[in-house]
C-alpha positions in Angstrom: -174.7 98.3 169.0 -172.5 98.3 171.8 -169.2 100.3 171.3 -170.4 102.3 168.2 -170.7 106.0 169.0 -174.0 107.5 168.4 -173.9 111.3 167.3 -175.7 113.4 170.0 -176.7 116.0 167.5 -177.4 113.9 164.4 -180.5 115.0 162.5 -183.0 112.0 162.2 -182.4 111.4 158.7 -178.7 111.2 159.1 -179.2 108.8 162.2 -181.3 106.4 160.1 -178.6 106.3 157.5 -176.0 105.5 159.9 -177.8 102.6 161.6 -178.7 101.3 158.1 -174.8 101.0 157.2 -173.3 97.7 157.3 -170.8 97.1 160.1 -168.1 95.6 157.8 -167.4 95.9 154.2 -169.9 94.5 152.0 -169.5 93.9 147.9 -172.5 95.9 147.0 -172.2 98.9 149.3 -169.7 101.8 149.0 -169.9 102.8 152.8 -169.7 101.0 156.0 -169.4 101.9 159.7 -166.5 100.5 161.9 -166.8 99.8 165.6 -165.8 103.2 166.6 -168.8 104.6 164.6 -166.4 106.0 161.8 -167.7 105.7 158.4 -165.4 104.2 155.8 -165.7 104.1 152.0 -164.2 101.4 149.6 -162.5 102.1 146.3 -160.6 99.3 144.4 -158.5 97.6 147.1 -158.3 100.8 149.4 -160.3 101.8 152.2 -161.1 105.5 152.6 -161.9 107.6 155.7 -161.8 111.3 156.6 -159.3 113.6 158.1 -160.3 117.2 158.9 -157.7 120.3 158.9 -158.8 123.1 161.1 -159.1 126.6 159.7 -158.6 129.2 162.6 -158.8 132.6 163.9 -155.3 133.6 164.1 -155.6 135.8 167.2 -156.8 133.0 169.5 -156.5 129.8 167.4 -160.3 129.3 167.7 -161.6 127.0 165.0 -163.9 128.4 162.4 -164.2 125.7 159.8 -162.7 122.4 158.9 -161.5 121.1 155.5 -162.0 117.3 154.8 -159.4 115.3 152.9 -159.0 111.6 152.3 -157.0 109.2 154.5 -156.5 105.7 152.9 -155.2 102.5 153.9 -155.2 98.8 152.6 -155.0 95.3 154.3 -151.2 95.7 154.7 -151.8 98.9 156.4 -150.3 101.0 153.6 -152.6 103.3 152.0 -152.1 105.5 148.9 -151.6 109.3 148.8 -154.8 111.1 147.7 -153.5 112.0 144.3 -152.6 108.5 143.6 -155.9 107.3 144.4 -157.7 109.7 142.3 -155.0 108.9 139.4 -156.3 105.3 139.6 -159.8 106.6 138.4 -158.8 106.3 134.7 -162.2 107.3 133.1 -164.5 110.3 133.9 -167.4 108.1 135.3 -165.1 106.6 137.8 -163.4 109.8 138.7 -166.9 111.5 139.3 -168.0 108.6 141.3 -164.9 108.8 143.6 -165.0 112.5 143.9 -168.7 112.4 145.1 -167.9 109.3 147.3 -165.1 111.3 149.1 -167.3 114.3 149.6 -170.2 112.4 151.0 -168.1 110.4 153.4 -166.5 113.8 154.8 -170.0 115.2 155.0 -171.3 112.0 156.9 -168.4 111.6 159.0 -168.3 115.2 159.9 -171.8 115.7 161.3 -171.9 112.2 162.7 -168.8 113.4 164.9 -171.0 116.4 165.9 -168.8 118.8 163.9 -170.0 122.3 164.6 -168.3 124.5 162.0 -168.5 124.9 158.2 -167.2 122.1 156.3 -165.0 122.8 153.4 -164.9 120.2 150.6 -162.6 120.0 147.7 -163.7 118.8 144.0 -161.2 117.3 141.7 -160.0 119.2 138.8 -160.9 116.6 136.3 -164.5 116.6 137.6 -164.9 120.2 136.5 -164.8 119.2 132.9 -166.2 115.6 133.2 -169.6 117.1 134.5 -170.9 119.0 131.7 -173.3 121.2 133.6 -175.1 121.8 136.9 -172.1 121.1 139.1 -173.2 120.4 142.6 -176.8 119.3 141.8 -176.2 115.5 142.7 -174.4 116.2 145.8 -177.0 118.9 147.0 -179.6 116.1 146.6 -177.5 113.6 148.7 -177.2 115.9 151.4 -180.7 117.0 151.4 -181.8 113.4 151.6 -179.6 113.2 154.8 -181.1 116.4 156.3 -177.8 118.2 156.2 -177.8 122.0 156.1 -176.3 123.3 152.7 -175.2 126.6 154.5 -172.7 124.4 156.6 -170.7 123.5 153.3 -168.1 125.4 151.3 -167.1 123.9 147.9 -163.4 124.6 147.3 -162.6 124.8 143.6 -159.1 123.5 142.6 -156.5 126.2 141.6 -156.1 124.7 138.0 -159.5 126.1 137.3 -158.0 129.6 137.5 -156.5 129.0 134.1 -159.9 128.8 132.3 -162.0 131.7 133.4 -165.2 130.9 131.6 -165.1 127.4 133.1 -164.2 128.8 136.5 -167.2 131.2 136.3 -169.5 128.4 135.1 -168.5 126.1 137.8 -168.7 128.8 140.6 -172.2 130.0 139.3 -173.4 126.2 139.2 -172.4 125.6 143.1 -173.9 128.9 144.2 -177.5 127.9 142.4 -177.2 124.6 144.3 -176.9 126.5 147.5 -173.2 126.1 148.3 -170.7 128.8 149.5 -167.5 128.7 147.2 -163.8 128.9 148.0 -161.1 129.8 145.4 -157.3 129.7 145.7 -154.8 132.3 144.6 -151.0 132.2 144.4 -150.1 135.6 143.6 -151.8 139.2 143.8 -152.7 139.5 140.2 -154.5 136.4 140.3 -156.1 137.1 143.7 -157.2 140.3 142.3 -158.7 138.7 139.1 -160.6 136.2 140.9 -162.2 138.9 143.3 -163.0 140.8 140.3 -164.6 138.2 138.1 -165.6 135.4 140.4 -166.4 137.0 143.7 -166.0 134.0 145.9 -167.2 133.6 149.3 -163.6 132.8 150.3 -160.2 133.4 148.7 -157.4 131.4 150.0 -153.9 133.0 149.7 -151.0 130.4 149.3 -148.5 131.8 152.0 -145.4 129.7 150.6 -145.2 132.3 147.8 -143.9 136.0 148.4 -146.5 138.4 149.3 -145.3 142.1 150.3 -147.0 143.8 153.2 -148.5 146.3 150.8 -149.9 143.6 148.7 -151.7 141.9 151.6 -153.0 145.2 152.8 -154.3 146.0 149.3 -155.9 142.6 148.9 -157.6 143.1 152.4 -159.1 146.5 151.4 -160.4 145.0 148.2 -161.9 142.0 149.9 -163.7 144.0 152.5 -165.2 146.1 149.8 -166.3 143.2 147.7 -167.5 140.9 150.7 -164.9 138.3 150.4 -163.2 136.6 153.2 -159.5 136.2 153.0 -157.7 133.2 154.3 -153.9 132.5 154.6 -153.1 128.8 153.7 -150.1 126.8 154.0 -149.1 128.6 157.1 -145.7 127.2 158.1 -144.2 129.8 160.7 -145.1 132.6 163.1 -143.7 135.3 160.7 -146.4 134.4 158.1 -149.1 134.7 160.9 -147.8 138.0 162.2 -147.9 139.5 158.5 -151.4 138.2 157.8 -152.5 139.7 161.2 -150.7 143.1 160.4 -152.6 143.3 157.0 -155.9 142.7 158.8 -156.3 139.2 157.6 -157.4 137.1 160.5 -157.9 133.6 159.2 -155.6 130.9 158.3 -154.9 127.1 158.0 -151.8 124.9 157.8 -149.0 123.4 160.1 -148.9 126.5 162.1 -152.5 126.7 162.4 -153.3 123.2 163.6 -152.6 119.6 162.4 -155.5 117.6 160.7 -157.6 115.4 163.1 -159.1 112.1 162.7 -162.9 111.5 162.9 -162.1 110.3 166.5 -160.3 113.3 167.3 -163.2 115.5 166.1 -165.7 113.8 168.2 -163.4 113.9 171.3 -163.0 117.7 170.8 -166.6 118.2 170.6 -167.2 115.9 174.0 -164.6 118.0 175.6 -166.2 121.5 174.7 -169.6 120.1 175.8 -168.1 118.9 179.0 -166.5 122.5 179.6 -169.7 124.2 179.0 -171.7 122.1 181.4 -169.2 123.0 184.0 -170.1 126.7 183.5 -172.4 128.2 186.1 -176.0 128.9 184.7 
């Protein structure tokens, strides 16, 4: 279709699915594809699409992953904040459907835009108790039907789950059995240490709006290295936080100082620019 971007590296199953999507909102379809090739979802009177926040290596700002989040808008141009959108899902069934729709939307948009790194996807805290067992099974089947590689996905469990250790361990175990890496979040040294000791996440994000001493950061880095856990500073707002993380040996971060979220079109343009630069290199 003229004007619609076709992903250069899309796997055949994803490409077939993209071609099957309607080119405008349809009442009986949750997803559609606009003229720019961006996939959008529908929930109540809002349209949903994706933005992607970069996770970077602090030393050179090279992107190592992206975290997907919802951007909404309505016919009047004014959308809802993501938390307000999820608050509209009054019952568990609607909440689970919206949560899964959001993650699927990000996955499709990321790979359709030729995203090359890992993709971090959040789950809503209400989903953890709304789904009784086998968290991640339905999402795994959806990704496999599209031919998308499970090893490129990281499921980020909400920080609220840290207050219920049995539930947290149950959820982490479920996602791992379904083939996903898991990211957890900590707001203080005691919580970070407990999460590493009990849940052993693949990634552990440290909230840098809180106060961390240099000794605490260095101690956590040493423990993380021994446990095989990757530490990431999140909500980075200034150069001082970046310097302190690097001094402690923590090399990854995200937040305003690490880079602003980008649209699907921005992600696609970044990929195209990279491919163009590589094509200029001598063979």
